[in-house]
FISELO-206268 format. One record per residue: residue in one letter; z, x, y of N, C-alpha, C, O in turn. Coordinates in steps of 0.2 Angstrom, whole numbers, plus 5000, padded with zeros to 4 digits. Atoms other than C-alpha are relative to their C-alpha. Layout:
residues N
AZXYZXYZXYZXY ...
END
This chain:
residues 120
M500049984992499554394858500649995003501050035005 I499350064995500954244864500550074998500650125000 T499349955005502254344853499950065002500450065005 E499849934997502054524860500349985007500950005008 I500050004997502054454875500749975005500949995010 L499350015001503554364874500550054999501050065003 L499549945001504454514867500050055004500550095004 V500049974995504054594881500449975006500850005010 L499750044995504754484893500649994998501049995002 I499150015001506354464884500350084998500850094996 A499949964998506354644885500250045006500750075008 F499449994992506454654902500349975002500649995006 F499450045002507354534900500750045002501050065007 L499749945001508554644895500450055002501050075001 A499749944994508354794907500250005003500550055005 M499650004992508654704921500850004999501350035002 I499450015001510154654915500550064999501150055000 I499649975000510754804911499850075005500250125006 F500250004995509754864925500750015010501050055014 V499550014995510754784939500649994997501049965001 D499350015001512354794930500350085002500950105004 N499849904999512355014933499550005005499250055005 Q499949994994511654964951500549975004500449965010 S499650064996513154874956500350055007500250115007 A499949994995513854894975500250095000500050145002 S499549925000515455014971500150014993500149964988 P500050005007515555104955500749984997500649994991 K499750045000517055024953500249954999500749954996 K500050055002516954864952499349954998498949925001 K500650035004515654794939499849914999500249874998 M500150075002514854644938500349944997500349954991 E499650035007515754494929499249974995498649954996 F500350045004514954434914499549925001498949925000 S500250065000514654254919499650015007499549955010 K500649984995513454324935499750044995500250024998 K500449965005512554444921499749954998499149974995 V500350035004512054294913499849925003499649875000 F500550034995511354184928499750045002499150035004 F500449964996510654314934499350014992498750014992 G500449985007509854354917499449954999498849964999 I500350065000509354164916499549995005498949995005 S500650014995508654134931499550075003499150075008 L500649955003507554294927499649954999499349925003 M500349995006507054254910499549915005498949935005 V500150054997506654054920499550025004499149975005 S500450004994505554124934499350054996498750064999 L500549975005504654224920499449964996498849954996 V500550045005504254104909499549955005499049935004 V500750054996503453984924499450045002498950025000 L500449945000502554144929499550004996498949994997 F500450005008501854154911499649944998499049944996 S500450065003501353974908499749975004499349935002 L500750044995500553944927499550054997498950034996 Y500549965001499554124921499449934995498949904995 M500650045007499054024904499649965001499149964999 I500350074998498753864911499450025003498949985003 W500549984995497653944922499750014995499549964993 E500249995004496754024907499849984996499349994993 T500050045006496953904895499549925004499149885000 K499950084994496553744909500349984994499950024990 N499550035004497653664895500750005004501050055006 L499350014997499253584902500549954995501049924997 Y499850035006499753514887500950034998501450004996 P499549974999501153654887500549995003501149995000 L499450044996502153584901500349984998500850004999 G499650035004502753474892500549974996500749924996 Y499349965003504053564883500150045001500750035004 L499749954997504253714889500350015008500850045009 I499750024992504453664907500749974998501150024998 P499450045001505953544903500650064995501150094998 A499849975003506653654890500250065003500850075003 I499849934993506753834902500449965004500949995006 F499650024995507553694915500649994996501150024997 G499650045003508553614904500550094998501150084996 E499749965004509153804898500850025007501450035007 M499849994992509453844918500549975002501049985006 S499350064995510453674923500550014993501149994995 I499549965002511553744906500650065004501250055006 A500149944995511753914915500549985005501149985006 T499750034993512153844931500449965001500849975006 G499550055001513353694927500450074994501050074995 F499249974999514453834917500450065007500950065009 Y499649954994514453974931500549955006501149975007 F499650044995514953824944500649964996500949935000 N499550015003516153774934500450054997501050034996 K499249925000517153934930499950005007500449975009 A499950024995516853954948500649965003501149995006 K499450074998517953774951500650044998501050065002 A499249985003519353844938500250075004500850085004 E499549924998519554034947500249985007500550035009 N499950024993519553934965500549954999500749935004 K499350035000520953834959500450014998501049984997 I499249945003522053974952500050015007500549985010 K500149954996521554054967500549965006501049995008 I499950064995521953874980501050014995501550004998 R499350035000523653864971500450065000501050064998 N499549965001524254024970499950035008500550065010 D499750004993524054044990500149945000500249955006 G499550054995524753864994500850024997501350015001 E499649985003526253944982500550075004501050085006 R499649934993526354104993500249985009500650015013 Q499950044994526153995009500649965001500849955007 M499050065003527853895003500350054999500850024998 Q499549965001528654065000500050035009500550055012 A500149984992528154115018500449985004500850005008 M499750064992528753965028500650004995500650064993 S499449985003530453965017500550085004500950085008 K499749964996530754145022499949995005500549965006 R499950014994530554125039500549945003500949955008 N499550074998531353945040500750034998501150015002 F499349975004532854035029500250045008500650015012 D500149934995532554205044500349975006500749995009 N500150034993532554085058500849965002501149965007 E499950055001533953965052500750055006500750115006 I499549994996535653995066500449984995500449934991 P499150005005537454015057500249925002499949895007 K499550074996538553825060500450035003500650015009 G499350004996539853905066499850055007500250065011 R500249964993538954015079499849955005499849895002 K500450044996538053925095500050065006499750055011 
END
């Protein structure tokens, strides 16, 4: 019984990832893979927590919480760390590129506004 429920949850998880990819805001811009992973992991964590709450309600047994919840939230923390680390690296590149563009614009402006020494 539990195996079938887990298989249904996994199928639902995969279907949601495909559905989210196909329903993006603009057809030209695809969702980044890291966002798909983060969304999928978040969805899976939510489903496992809901499933755990239901099964605990039915069986009146809190023993599975000691193993299931820390494991699933450990996976969530790894996905969150990966996503934030990737965003940090991308932002460093953007900041560096913006700084270079600003320096080029400033040097061009200063060069254009410079008065030749022979004229007053």
